[in-house]
N, CA, C and O atoms as a GROMACS GRO file, in nm:
protein
  452
    1MET      N    1  -2.150 -13.033  -9.014
    1MET     CA    2  -2.292 -13.136  -9.019
    1MET      C    3  -2.282 -13.218  -8.855
    1MET      O    4  -2.381 -13.243  -8.787
    2ILE      N    5  -2.116 -13.256  -8.809
    2ILE     CA    6  -2.092 -13.313  -8.678
    2ILE      C    7  -2.154 -13.224  -8.565
    2ILE      O    8  -2.236 -13.255  -8.479
    3ASP      N    9  -2.104 -13.127  -8.585
    3ASP     CA   10  -2.143 -13.032  -8.491
    3ASP      C   11  -2.324 -13.033  -8.475
    3ASP      O   12  -2.385 -13.046  -8.369
    4THR      N   13  -2.365 -13.021  -8.570
    4THR     CA   14  -2.536 -13.020  -8.577
    4THR      C   15  -2.579 -13.111  -8.507
    4THR      O   16  -2.652 -13.093  -8.409
    5ALA      N   17  -2.526 -13.265  -8.564
    5ALA     CA   18  -2.566 -13.392  -8.494
    5ALA      C   19  -2.525 -13.393  -8.356
    5ALA      O   20  -2.606 -13.445  -8.279
    6ILE      N   21  -2.418 -13.348  -8.305
    6ILE     CA   22  -2.391 -13.319  -8.148
    6ILE      C   23  -2.489 -13.247  -8.068
    6ILE      O   24  -2.534 -13.288  -7.961
    7GLN      N   25  -2.526 -13.115  -8.136
    7GLN     CA   26  -2.621 -13.063  -8.108
    7GLN      C   27  -2.775 -13.099  -8.051
    7GLN      O   28  -2.831 -13.065  -7.947
    8ARG      N   29  -2.816 -13.177  -8.160
    8ARG     CA   30  -2.933 -13.238  -8.155
    8ARG      C   31  -2.933 -13.350  -8.078
    8ARG      O   32  -3.038 -13.376  -8.019
    9SER      N   33  -2.813 -13.441  -8.061
    9SER     CA   34  -2.813 -13.543  -7.978
    9SER      C   35  -2.815 -13.479  -7.818
    9SER      O   36  -2.828 -13.557  -7.725
   10ASN      N   37  -2.803 -13.357  -7.797
   10ASN     CA   38  -2.792 -13.316  -7.664
   10ASN      C   39  -2.922 -13.304  -7.621
   10ASN      O   40  -2.980 -13.362  -7.529
   11ILE      N   41  -2.965 -13.217  -7.705
   11ILE     CA   42  -3.095 -13.172  -7.704
   11ILE      C   43  -3.222 -13.294  -7.702
   11ILE      O   44  -3.316 -13.278  -7.624
   12TYR      N   45  -3.218 -13.407  -7.787
   12TYR     CA   46  -3.258 -13.522  -7.766
   12TYR      C   47  -3.246 -13.589  -7.649
   12TYR      O   48  -3.341 -13.658  -7.612
   13GLY      N   49  -3.147 -13.584  -7.583
   13GLY     CA   50  -3.089 -13.658  -7.455
   13GLY      C   51  -3.157 -13.568  -7.345
   13GLY      O   52  -3.197 -13.628  -7.244
   14PHE      N   53  -3.171 -13.452  -7.351
   14PHE     CA   54  -3.202 -13.349  -7.216
   14PHE      C   55  -3.368 -13.373  -7.222
   14PHE      O   56  -3.435 -13.370  -7.119
   15LEU      N   57  -3.437 -13.400  -7.373
   15LEU     CA   58  -3.581 -13.399  -7.352
   15LEU      C   59  -3.607 -13.544  -7.319
   15LEU      O   60  -3.687 -13.552  -7.226
   16ALA      N   61  -3.565 -13.665  -7.364
   16ALA     CA   62  -3.552 -13.795  -7.295
   16ALA      C   63  -3.570 -13.793  -7.156
   16ALA      O   64  -3.671 -13.836  -7.100
   17LEU      N   65  -3.454 -13.732  -7.087
   17LEU     CA   66  -3.445 -13.699  -6.977
   17LEU      C   67  -3.550 -13.646  -6.862
   17LEU      O   68  -3.560 -13.678  -6.744
   18ILE      N   69  -3.613 -13.567  -6.930
   18ILE     CA   70  -3.685 -13.444  -6.833
   18ILE      C   71  -3.815 -13.538  -6.871
   18ILE      O   72  -3.897 -13.550  -6.781
   19TYR      N   73  -3.841 -13.605  -6.996
   19TYR     CA   74  -3.982 -13.684  -7.014
   19TYR      C   75  -4.019 -13.812  -6.959
   19TYR      O   76  -4.119 -13.884  -6.955
   20ARG      N   77  -3.845 -13.817  -6.898
   20ARG     CA   78  -3.863 -14.019  -6.877
   20ARG      C   79  -3.903 -14.033  -6.706
   20ARG      O   80  -3.961 -14.133  -6.664
   21SER      N   81  -3.863 -13.919  -6.614
   21SER     CA   82  -3.888 -13.902  -6.492
   21SER      C   83  -3.882 -13.784  -6.423
   21SER      O   84  -3.846 -13.688  -6.492
   22GLU      N   85  -3.912 -13.757  -6.289
   22GLU     CA   86  -3.931 -13.654  -6.239
   22GLU      C   87  -3.776 -13.584  -6.253
   22GLU      O   88  -3.680 -13.649  -6.294
   23VAL      N   89  -3.768 -13.435  -6.210
   23VAL     CA   90  -3.606 -13.397  -6.234
   23VAL      C   91  -3.590 -13.389  -6.084
   23VAL      O   92  -3.665 -13.356  -5.992
   24THR      N   93  -3.423 -13.446  -6.097
   24THR     CA   94  -3.344 -13.468  -5.980
   24THR      C   95  -3.308 -13.346  -5.920
   24THR      O   96  -3.361 -13.238  -5.945
   25LYS      N   97  -3.190 -13.372  -5.815
   25LYS     CA   98  -3.131 -13.239  -5.778
   25LYS      C   99  -2.963 -13.218  -5.863
   25LYS      O  100  -2.895 -13.116  -5.862
   26PRO      N  101  -2.927 -13.362  -5.938
   26PRO     CA  102  -2.827 -13.327  -6.029
   26PRO      C  103  -2.876 -13.217  -6.143
   26PRO      O  104  -2.822 -13.112  -6.176
   27VAL      N  105  -2.994 -13.280  -6.189
   27VAL     CA  106  -3.059 -13.211  -6.324
   27VAL      C  107  -3.087 -13.060  -6.298
   27VAL      O  108  -3.049 -12.959  -6.357
   28LEU      N  109  -3.173 -13.080  -6.178
   28LEU     CA  110  -3.207 -12.907  -6.152
   28LEU      C  111  -3.067 -12.833  -6.152
   28LEU      O  112  -3.043 -12.730  -6.214
   29ALA      N  113  -2.954 -12.923  -6.049
   29ALA     CA  114  -2.824 -12.799  -6.068
   29ALA      C  115  -2.772 -12.738  -6.207
   29ALA      O  116  -2.713 -12.632  -6.228
   30HIS      N  117  -2.812 -12.843  -6.297
   30HIS     CA  118  -2.742 -12.829  -6.431
   30HIS      C  119  -2.855 -12.726  -6.497
   30HIS      O  120  -2.819 -12.648  -6.585
   31LEU      N  121  -2.958 -12.729  -6.462
   31LEU     CA  122  -3.055 -12.610  -6.531
   31LEU      C  123  -3.047 -12.517  -6.478
   31LEU      O  124  -3.102 -12.431  -6.547
   32LYS      N  125  -2.990 -12.458  -6.350
   32LYS     CA  126  -2.993 -12.333  -6.291
   32LYS      C  127  -2.857 -12.321  -6.323
   32LYS      O  128  -2.822 -12.208  -6.290
   33GLY      N  129  -2.746 -12.395  -6.381
   33GLY     CA  130  -2.610 -12.322  -6.412
   33GLY      C  131  -2.602 -12.237  -6.515
   33GLY      O  132  -2.699 -12.214  -6.587
   34PRO      N  133  -2.477 -12.180  -6.533
   34PRO     CA  134  -2.474 -12.092  -6.633
   34PRO      C  135  -2.465 -12.142  -6.744
   34PRO      O  136  -2.552 -12.086  -6.811
   35GLY      N  137  -2.402 -12.228  -6.816
   35GLY     CA  138  -2.408 -12.294  -6.941
   35GLY      C  139  -2.567 -12.312  -7.000
   35GLY      O  140  -2.612 -12.266  -7.104
   36PHE      N  141  -2.636 -12.395  -6.899
   36PHE     CA  142  -2.787 -12.385  -6.965
   36PHE      C  143  -2.837 -12.268  -7.001
   36PHE      O  144  -2.887 -12.245  -7.111
   37SER      N  145  -2.824 -12.162  -6.882
   37SER     CA  146  -2.907 -12.042  -6.905
   37SER      C  147  -2.855 -11.956  -7.018
   37SER      O  148  -2.921 -11.903  -7.107
   38SER      N  149  -2.725 -11.950  -6.998
   38SER     CA  150  -2.677 -11.923  -7.149
   38SER      C  151  -2.728 -11.972  -7.272
   38SER      O  152  -2.746 -11.881  -7.352
   39VAL      N  153  -2.760 -12.098  -7.320
   39VAL     CA  154  -2.811 -12.138  -7.376
   39VAL      C  155  -2.963 -12.081  -7.449
   39VAL      O  156  -3.008 -12.046  -7.558
   40LEU      N  157  -3.004 -12.101  -7.296
   40LEU     CA  158  -3.146 -12.064  -7.331
   40LEU      C  159  -3.138 -11.912  -7.368
   40LEU      O  160  -3.193 -11.872  -7.470
   41GLU      N  161  -3.077 -11.838  -7.294
   41GLU     CA  162  -3.076 -11.671  -7.354
   41GLU      C  163  -3.045 -11.670  -7.516
   41GLU      O  164  -3.130 -11.625  -7.593
   42GLU      N  165  -2.949 -11.710  -7.552
   42GLU     CA  166  -2.925 -11.734  -7.690
   42GLU      C  167  -3.065 -11.781  -7.773
   42GLU      O  168  -3.077 -11.746  -7.890
   43MET      N  169  -3.146 -11.844  -7.722
   43MET     CA  170  -3.251 -11.885  -7.797
   43MET      C  171  -3.400 -11.785  -7.751
   43MET      O  172  -3.516 -11.822  -7.770
   44GLY      N  173  -3.361 -11.670  -7.693
   44GLY     CA  174  -3.477 -11.596  -7.651
   44GLY      C  175  -3.531 -11.650  -7.525
   44GLY      O  176  -3.627 -11.593  -7.474
   45VAL      N  177  -3.478 -11.755  -7.469
   45VAL     CA  178  -3.573 -11.781  -7.310
   45VAL      C  179  -3.478 -11.734  -7.230
   45VAL      O  180  -3.357 -11.715  -7.242
   46ARG      N  181  -3.580 -11.712  -7.120
   46ARG     CA  182  -3.490 -11.655  -6.985
   46ARG      C  183  -3.538 -11.696  -6.863
   46ARG      O  184  -3.649 -11.646  -6.841
   47MET      N  185  -3.490 -11.785  -6.756
   47MET     CA  186  -3.546 -11.808  -6.666
   47MET      C  187  -3.614 -11.750  -6.579
   47MET      O  188  -3.524 -11.695  -6.516
   48ASP      N  189  -3.732 -11.715  -6.515
   48ASP     CA  190  -3.764 -11.623  -6.402
   48ASP      C  191  -3.716 -11.640  -6.257
   48ASP      O  192  -3.688 -11.750  -6.209
   49ASN      N  193  -3.708 -11.514  -6.186
   49ASN     CA  194  -3.657 -11.539  -6.063
   49ASN      C  195  -3.709 -11.630  -5.964
   49ASN      O  196  -3.640 -11.671  -5.871
   50ASP      N  197  -3.818 -11.659  -5.979
   50ASP     CA  198  -3.903 -11.760  -5.919
   50ASP      C  199  -3.802 -11.886  -5.880
   50ASP      O  200  -3.764 -11.943  -5.778
   51PHE      N  201  -3.779 -11.894  -6.041
   51PHE     CA  202  -3.695 -12.085  -6.068
   51PHE      C  203  -3.554 -12.042  -5.994
   51PHE      O  204  -3.511 -12.116  -5.906
   52ILE      N  205  -3.485 -11.930  -6.026
   52ILE     CA  206  -3.362 -11.942  -6.002
   52ILE      C  207  -3.344 -11.948  -5.856
   52ILE      O  208  -3.277 -12.032  -5.798
   53ASN      N  209  -3.438 -11.811  -5.778
   53ASN     CA  210  -3.397 -11.821  -5.610
   53ASN      C  211  -3.489 -11.926  -5.541
   53ASN      O  212  -3.495 -11.929  -5.418
   54SER      N  213  -3.576 -12.029  -5.636
   54SER     CA  214  -3.624 -12.115  -5.539
   54SER      C  215  -3.565 -12.187  -5.449
   54SER      O  216  -3.453 -12.214  -5.493
   55HIS      N  217  -3.581 -12.237  -5.338
   55HIS     CA  218  -3.510 -12.333  -5.273
   55HIS      C  219  -3.521 -12.464  -5.347
   55HIS      O  220  -3.628 -12.504  -5.394
   56GLU      N  221  -3.370 -12.548  -5.359
   56GLU     CA  222  -3.361 -12.654  -5.435
   56GLU      C  223  -3.506 -12.792  -5.392
   56GLU      O  224  -3.563 -12.865  -5.473
   57ASP      N  225  -3.524 -12.786  -5.246
   57ASP     CA  226  -3.598 -12.924  -5.186
   57ASP      C  227  -3.738 -12.831  -5.274
   57ASP      O  228  -3.758 -12.873  -5.388
   58ARG      N  229  -3.811 -12.740  -5.239
   58ARG     CA  230  -3.929 -12.719  -5.252
   58ARG      C  231  -3.967 -12.700  -5.423
   58ARG      O  232  -4.080 -12.716  -5.469
   59LEU      N  233  -3.842 -12.659  -5.506
   59LEU     CA  234  -3.851 -12.692  -5.626
   59LEU      C  235  -3.855 -12.810  -5.679
   59LEU      O  236  -3.942 -12.838  -5.760
   60ILE      N  237  -3.765 -12.896  -5.642
   60ILE     CA  238  -3.774 -13.048  -5.652
   60ILE      C  239  -3.909 -13.095  -5.676
   60ILE      O  240  -3.947 -13.142  -5.783
   61GLU      N  241  -4.008 -13.075  -5.532
   61GLU     CA  242  -4.142 -13.103  -5.478
   61GLU      C  243  -4.227 -13.074  -5.597
   61GLU      O  244  -4.306 -13.149  -5.654
   62ASP      N  245  -4.191 -12.932  -5.629
   62ASP     CA  246  -4.313 -12.812  -5.717
   62ASP      C  247  -4.300 -12.955  -5.851
   62ASP      O  248  -4.385 -13.031  -5.897
   63LEU      N  249  -4.156 -12.940  -5.877
   63LEU     CA  250  -4.167 -13.019  -6.064
   63LEU      C  251  -4.208 -13.138  -6.026
   63LEU      O  252  -4.265 -13.185  -6.124
   64ALA      N  253  -4.213 -13.245  -5.902
   64ALA     CA  254  -4.235 -13.370  -5.921
   64ALA      C  255  -4.404 -13.338  -5.930
   64ALA      O  256  -4.456 -13.385  -6.031
   65VAL      N  257  -4.475 -13.279  -5.857
   65VAL     CA  258  -4.592 -13.284  -5.878
   65VAL      C  259  -4.631 -13.216  -5.997
   65VAL      O  260  -4.740 -13.260  -6.036
   66GLU      N  261  -4.578 -13.110  -6.084
   66GLU     CA  262  -4.606 -13.094  -6.204
   66GLU      C  263  -4.589 -13.184  -6.300
   66GLU      O  264  -4.666 -13.188  -6.395
   67TYR      N  265  -4.480 -13.272  -6.287
   67TYR     CA  266  -4.432 -13.382  -6.370
   67TYR      C  267  -4.571 -13.488  -6.387
   67TYR      O  268  -4.618 -13.536  -6.490
   68THR      N  269  -4.609 -13.500  -6.262
   68THR     CA  270  -4.719 -13.609  -6.219
   68THR      C  271  -4.845 -13.567  -6.260
   68THR      O  272  -4.932 -13.652  -6.282
   69ARG      N  273  -4.871 -13.431  -6.275
   69ARG     CA  274  -5.002 -13.401  -6.315
   69ARG      C  275  -5.005 -13.388  -6.462
   69ARG      O  276  -5.110 -13.394  -6.526
   70LEU      N  277  -4.870 -13.366  -6.524
   70LEU     CA  278  -4.864 -13.373  -6.674
   70LEU      C  279  -4.894 -13.503  -6.726
   70LEU      O  280  -4.992 -13.523  -6.799
   71PHE      N  281  -4.786 -13.622  -6.678
   71PHE     CA  282  -4.768 -13.718  -6.760
   71PHE      C  283  -4.832 -13.847  -6.681
   71PHE      O  284  -4.852 -13.949  -6.746
   72ILE      N  285  -4.855 -13.844  -6.578
   72ILE     CA  286  -4.885 -13.951  -6.496
   72ILE      C  287  -5.053 -13.914  -6.476
   72ILE      O  288  -5.123 -13.962  -6.565
   73GLY      N  289  -5.106 -13.855  -6.399
   73GLY     CA  290  -5.236 -13.866  -6.356
   73GLY      C  291  -5.233 -13.833  -6.209
   73GLY      O  292  -5.129 -13.808  -6.148
   74PRO      N  293  -5.375 -13.834  -6.145
   74PRO     CA  294  -5.510 -13.871  -6.183
   74PRO      C  295  -5.532 -13.762  -6.290
   74PRO      O  296  -5.480 -13.651  -6.302
   75GLY      N  297  -5.621 -13.825  -6.364
   75GLY     CA  298  -5.707 -13.738  -6.432
   75GLY      C  299  -5.640 -13.767  -6.571
   75GLY      O  300  -5.560 -13.857  -6.594
   76PRO      N  301  -5.702 -13.645  -6.687
   76PRO     CA  302  -5.642 -13.661  -6.792
   76PRO      C  303  -5.480 -13.609  -6.805
   76PRO      O  304  -5.426 -13.513  -6.749
   77HIS      N  305  -5.434 -13.689  -6.881
   77HIS     CA  306  -5.259 -13.622  -6.892
   77HIS      C  307  -5.220 -13.667  -7.029
   77HIS      O  308  -5.280 -13.736  -7.111
   78ILE      N  309  -5.093 -13.603  -7.030
   78ILE     CA  310  -5.027 -13.614  -7.181
   78ILE      C  311  -4.934 -13.702  -7.158
   78ILE      O  312  -4.849 -13.706  -7.068
   79SER      N  313  -4.962 -13.791  -7.272
   79SER     CA  314  -4.841 -13.923  -7.269
   79SER      C  315  -4.730 -13.875  -7.351
   79SER      O  316  -4.757 -13.832  -7.463
   80PRO      N  317  -4.606 -13.877  -7.310
   80PRO     CA  318  -4.449 -13.827  -7.327
   80PRO      C  319  -4.447 -13.949  -7.471
   80PRO      O  320  -4.339 -13.945  -7.531
   81HIS      N  321  -4.521 -14.023  -7.513
   81HIS     CA  322  -4.476 -14.118  -7.633
   81HIS      C  323  -4.548 -14.069  -7.784
   81HIS      O  324  -4.666 -14.038  -7.803
   82GLU      N  325  -4.444 -14.073  -7.875
   82GLU     CA  326  -4.476 -14.001  -7.957
   82GLU      C  327  -4.616 -14.075  -8.043
   82GLU      O  328  -4.698 -14.008  -8.106
   83SER      N  329  -4.622 -14.209  -8.032
   83SER     CA  330  -4.688 -14.306  -8.104
   83SER      C  331  -4.846 -14.291  -8.057
   83SER      O  332  -4.940 -14.349  -8.112
   84VAL      N  333  -4.855 -14.224  -7.972
   84VAL     CA  334  -4.959 -14.188  -7.899
   84VAL      C  335  -5.040 -14.101  -7.999
   84VAL      O  336  -5.154 -14.126  -8.040
   85HIS      N  337  -4.956 -13.983  -8.037
   85HIS     CA  338  -5.002 -13.866  -8.107
   85HIS      C  339  -4.979 -13.867  -8.251
   85HIS      O  340  -4.987 -13.767  -8.323
   86HIS      N  341  -4.946 -13.997  -8.294
   86HIS     CA  342  -4.922 -13.971  -8.459
   86HIS      C  343  -5.024 -14.057  -8.512
   86HIS      O  344  -5.055 -14.169  -8.473
   87LYS      N  345  -5.086 -13.971  -8.631
   87LYS     CA  346  -5.185 -14.044  -8.699
   87LYS      C  347  -5.132 -14.140  -8.807
   87LYS      O  348  -5.054 -14.088  -8.887
   88ARG      N  349  -5.155 -14.246  -8.821
   88ARG     CA  350  -5.079 -14.364  -8.936
   88ARG      C  351  -5.119 -14.318  -9.076
   88ARG      O  352  -5.210 -14.240  -9.104
   89ASP      N  353  -5.044 -14.374  -9.151
   89ASP     CA  354  -5.123 -14.331  -9.308
   89ASP      C  355  -5.255 -14.395  -9.332
   89ASP      O  356  -5.337 -14.363  -9.418
   90ASP      N  357  -5.264 -14.501  -9.235
   90ASP     CA  358  -5.424 -14.577  -9.258
   90ASP      C  359  -5.503 -14.502  -9.202
   90ASP      O  360  -5.613 -14.555  -9.212
   91GLY      N  361  -5.514 -14.371  -9.130
   91GLY     CA  362  -5.583 -14.305  -9.103
   91GLY      C  363  -5.631 -14.328  -8.914
   91GLY      O  364  -5.705 -14.272  -8.832
   92ASP      N  365  -5.549 -14.429  -8.917
   92ASP     CA  366  -5.585 -14.455  -8.731
   92ASP      C  367  -5.495 -14.389  -8.622
   92ASP      O  368  -5.379 -14.361  -8.652
   93TRP      N  369  -5.534 -14.369  -8.523
   93TRP     CA  370  -5.414 -14.281  -8.449
   93TRP      C  371  -5.357 -14.410  -8.370
   93TRP      O  372  -5.421 -14.513  -8.347
   94GLY      N  373  -5.208 -14.378  -8.331
   94GLY     CA  374  -5.140 -14.496  -8.287
   94GLY      C  375  -5.166 -14.474  -8.117
   94GLY      O  376  -5.197 -14.374  -8.051
   95THR      N  377  -5.140 -14.609  -8.082
   95THR     CA  378  -5.155 -14.632  -7.931
   95THR      C  379  -5.022 -14.671  -7.887
   95THR      O  380  -4.931 -14.706  -7.962
   96LEU      N  381  -5.015 -14.664  -7.746
   96LEU     CA  382  -4.889 -14.715  -7.684
   96LEU      C  383  -4.882 -14.875  -7.681
   96LEU      O  384  -4.962 -14.942  -7.616
   97TRP      N  385  -4.789 -14.923  -7.751
   97TRP     CA  386  -4.768 -15.040  -7.792
   97TRP      C  387  -4.847 -15.089  -7.876
   97TRP      O  388  -4.894 -15.202  -7.862
   98GLY      N  389  -4.870 -15.022  -7.960
   98GLY     CA  390  -4.947 -15.065  -8.094
   98GLY      C  391  -4.864 -15.074  -8.215
   98GLY      O  392  -4.742 -15.085  -8.206
   99ARG      N  393  -4.929 -15.071  -8.330
   99ARG     CA  394  -4.861 -15.112  -8.446
   99ARG      C  395  -4.727 -15.016  -8.459
   99ARG      O  396  -4.619 -15.067  -8.489
  100SER      N  397  -4.740 -14.868  -8.433
  100SER     CA  398  -4.628 -14.802  -8.467
  100SER      C  399  -4.522 -14.842  -8.362
  100SER      O  400  -4.412 -14.814  -8.408
  101THR      N  401  -4.510 -14.905  -8.219
  101THR     CA  402  -4.406 -14.933  -8.144
  101THR      C  403  -4.373 -15.086  -8.227
  101THR      O  404  -4.253 -15.114  -8.224
  102ILE      N  405  -4.424 -15.144  -8.269
  102ILE     CA  406  -4.428 -15.297  -8.343
  102ILE      C  407  -4.303 -15.236  -8.456
  102ILE      O  408  -4.188 -15.281  -8.458
  103GLU      N  409  -4.351 -15.130  -8.545
  103GLU     CA  410  -4.285 -15.110  -8.637
  103GLU      C  411  -4.129 -15.068  -8.642
  103GLU      O  412  -4.040 -15.086  -8.725
  104VAL      N  413  -4.136 -15.007  -8.519
  104VAL     CA  414  -4.025 -14.918  -8.479
  104VAL      C  415  -3.915 -15.050  -8.409
  104VAL      O  416  -3.796 -15.066  -8.438
  105LYS      N  417  -3.982 -15.117  -8.330
  105LYS     CA  418  -3.892 -15.258  -8.281
  105LYS      C  419  -3.855 -15.308  -8.378
  105LYS      O  420  -3.734 -15.334  -8.371
  106SER      N  421  -3.919 -15.348  -8.505
  106SER     CA  422  -3.865 -15.416  -8.607
  106SER      C  423  -3.777 -15.340  -8.645
  106SER      O  424  -3.674 -15.408  -8.638
  107LEU      N  425  -3.743 -15.211  -8.692
  107LEU     CA  426  -3.673 -15.124  -8.757
  107LEU      C  427  -3.542 -15.163  -8.694
  107LEU      O  428  -3.444 -15.209  -8.752
  108ILE      N  429  -3.557 -15.138  -8.568
  108ILE     CA  430  -3.422 -15.148  -8.488
  108ILE      C  431  -3.371 -15.253  -8.458
  108ILE      O  432  -3.256 -15.241  -8.415
  109GLU      N  433  -3.424 -15.389  -8.465
  109GLU     CA  434  -3.391 -15.506  -8.453
  109GLU      C  435  -3.318 -15.540  -8.584
  109GLU      O  436  -3.202 -15.582  -8.584
  110SER      N  437  -3.395 -15.518  -8.702
  110SER     CA  438  -3.340 -15.569  -8.847
  110SER      C  439  -3.200 -15.479  -8.862
  110SER      O  440  -3.109 -15.521  -8.933
  111SER      N  441  -3.190 -15.348  -8.788
  111SER     CA  442  -3.050 -15.298  -8.785
  111SER      C  443  -2.930 -15.357  -8.692
  111SER      O  444  -2.817 -15.308  -8.686
  112GLY      N  445  -2.965 -15.445  -8.636
  112GLY     CA  446  -2.882 -15.516  -8.566
  112GLY      C  447  -2.866 -15.472  -8.399
  112GLY      O  448  -2.800 -15.544  -8.324
  113LEU      N  449  -2.938 -15.335  -8.343
  113LEU     CA  450  -2.928 -15.308  -8.216
  113LEU      C  451  -3.039 -15.363  -8.114
  113LEU      O  452  -3.030 -15.338  -7.994
   0.00000   0.00000   0.00000
């Protein structure tokens, strides 16, 4: 159970990192590293040669453009915040900094964090 919790923590930390901001050179080095690649291969995912062989600066720029297109805009974009995609029990869809956020904030504060 501890190993599962550690693995989940690592995955959630990684996802938070890549959703929070553009990929940096240290993160890219980790993504291209053998440890990350072997974990992906165990899951049936393989990085293509375009990703592995791309020049670091060019790949960082391409990933920054893609991050901006997906999460910032201009135009329609995807919010990386769960509350925006969550339909509440009262039938209302969540909003950024809406009721779902207040509920989570209250829960966190009530636990002493």
